[in-house]
N, C-alpha and C positions, 0 to 999 in steps of 0.2 A: 453434600457439604454438611457436616455435623454441627458447625459453629454458625450457621445461618440463623439470624434473628427473625422473629415473627414478622417484622416490617420489611424484610429483605426478600427480593425476588431474584434467584440465581439467573444469570444471563448465559445462555448457551450459544452455540454457533462458533464458527472459527475453529482453529486447532489448538489455541492456547487461551482458554477462557476460565481456567480454574481460579476460584476466588473472586470472580467478577459478579457483582450484584447490583440490582437497582433498588434505590431507596427513594421513593417519591419521584421528584424530578431530577434526581442525581444518580450517577453511577459511582460505585466504590470499587477500587481495584487495588491489588497489592502494590505497594510502593517499593522503590529500590534506590540505589545511589544515583540513578539517572533521573529520578523524578523531579528534582529542583530545576535541572536544565530543561527538561521537557515542559514543565510549567512555565518557565520563563519564555520559551518559544511560543507556547499557546497564548500566553498573555500578550506577547508582541503581536501575534496574528490578530487577536481580538482588537487590540488598540489601533491597528492600522486599517481595520474594517474588513478583513478577510472573513467571509461567512462560513467557510467550509471546514471548520474544526470546532470541537467542543471547547467550552471555556473552563479553565481550571478554577476550583473553588477551595483549594487548600488540602489539608490533611485532617482526617477525622480522629476521634479519640481512640480508635483502634489502630492508628498508624497507616490507614489506607488513604490513597489519593482520592480526591473527590472531584468529579467532573460533571458538567451539565449533561443530562440525559437527552439523547437525540431521538425523537420519534420517527418512525418510518420503517421501511423494509430494507434489510441487507440484500444487496443485489444477487450475490452468489450463494447457492446455485439455483435456488428456486424462483428467483425474480429477475433473471438475466434479460427477460423480454422487456423489462423497463428501459433498457438501453436501445430499443428499437422504437421508432425509425432512427435513421442515422444522425438526425440532428441532436438526439440525446447523447449519442456517443461523442459528438462534437462538443456538447456541453461539458462532458467529463474532461476532455482535453483542455477546454478553456478554464475550468476550475483548477486543474493542475498548473496551468500557466499562471493563473492569478496567485496561487500559493507560492510558486517559485519567485514571482515578482515581489510578493509581499515579504517573503523571508530574506530577500536580498539585503534589506537594511537592518536585519537582526544582528545584534552583537551579543554573542553568548556570554554568560557569566565567566569570570576569570577561572573559577574552579569547576567549570562544567564537566560533568561525567556523562558520557553517552553510552548507549547500549547497542552499538552497531555490530551486527553479527557477521556481515560480509563486507570487507573493505571495498570501497568504491574505486572508480577509476580516476579520482581526483577529489578536491574538496573546495569547490567554489561557492557552495551554499550549505545550509543545514537541510538535508533531504529527509523525506519521510521514510524511504526504503521499503515500503510495503503498500504502495498505491495500487490497489487491486480491488476487484468487485466484491471480495469478501470483507473489505473494509470501507465500502461505500454504502451509506444509509440514504435512501431516497424517500422523501416525503412528498409524493405527488409531483407537481410541477413547482413546488415551493422550495423547501429546504433540502439541499444535497450536501452531505457532510461526510468527510473522511474521519474515521475513528482509528483507534489503536496506534497512538503516536509514540509508544514506548521504545520503538526501535529507531527513532529519529536520530540523526547525527550527521557529521560531515559527509558530503557526497557531491554529486553533480546533477545538473538538470537532466542530462542525457541518461545517466544511470537510473534516475527515477522514471524517465519517459520510456526507456527500453523495458523496464519491468512492467509498467502500466500497459504498454502495448501487448505484452504477452497475455495479460489477464483480460483486457477489455476488448481486444479484437474478436475473439482470442486467437493467439497463435498456438494452437493445440493439435497434437497428433491424435487425440482421442476422438473416435468416430462420432461421439455424441456432440462434441463441441467444435470439431473442425468445420470451417465454413468455406464455401466456394467463393464468397465475396471478401475473403480475408485481406487481399491486397488492396481492394477498394477501401475497406474500413481503415486499414493502416494509413492510407493516403489522407482520408478525411480527418483522422486524428491528428496527423502531422500538420495539415493545413490549419486546423482549428487552433492547435497549440501555437502555431506561428514559427515553425522551425525554418531557419535560413538554409541556404544551399550547403554551407560547410557542415552544419549540424546534421543534415540529411545524409551526407556522405559518410560521416562517422557513425551514424546510427545503425546502418544495416548490419555490419559485423558485430556491433554491440548487442544486438537482439539475442543472438545465440550465446554470446559470452555471459550475459547477465542471467540467462535461463540456466545454463550449465553450472553457473556459480551456486545456484540453489541446490542442485544435485550434489555437488562436491561438498557443500556445507553440511547437508543432511548425512552424507556418508561418513564424514569425519566425526560428527556428533554421535552417530551410532557406534563407531569404533571406540570413542571415548566414553560411551554410556551416559551421555548427557540427555536428560529428559527436559521437555517432552519430545525433543527432536529424534531421539533414538526410537521412540514409539512410532513416530510418523514414518521413519525410514522402514521399519519392519511392517508397517501397514501398506507400503507400496508407494509412498509419496516420492521417494527417490527415483523409482522407475518411471513415474509419470513425468518428472522434470527432465530426466535423461531423454525420454522419447520426444518430448516437446523440443528440446535443444536439437536433437537430430533432425526433426521435421523442419525447424527453422533454418538449420544449416543447408538442408537439401534444397530449399527454395530461396536461398539468400539472394540470388539474382532477381527473382520475382519481386521480393521486398524492395531491393535497391531500385528496380525499375519503377515501382509504384511511387516510391519516395521522390524520384528525380523527374518523373514525367510531367 
């Protein structure tokens, strides 16, 4: 980044981190039309006592959004072991449930503009849409915080949960990440979140639908030449999401059984 100032530390990691820097105890990120709505959401979460999100601090003199810096390690890919033993996976599920409960009372601004890339299966809450290990910062047994709220917008609890299960179980076809205990971890997550029977029945087919939606989104962005998604498609991310969706579909009855047992 040629325009990084001497007091700014570029933050890498993730797939969309261009222009993200640390300045002292703050993070500066490029702002957009969605930023006021996202800041209203984060302010609400802070005011109702939800600890799992950064606090918005406004806009700096360069037009960038300012957020509190969250110390710790991003879980994916190098620190996934932080989610073992399984009580830590359960903690992730409870954190997501706490977020969904906290956001239930949020009233978006009348002129809210959201940056949702993939339309959800409904709109009963303002969802995060990217609750995944690459957006979870873990600071020991203390502060666990989800970052990257730019894609927040109308969605549903199960849409968020289905996506989270893909990443946190994980439900992956890749031999490095595929786990023999995936069904058990899925059940632990569902129990810790507190899914009721009706939600569990709906969730099993949603797991593959949500995963395949990511493949289809990246494919369309590549066709349209939209960056950085087109780059990710050509780097093979689309193939990975498709393989994961096929794996989830292949074992759908296993997931359903784990959820309902």
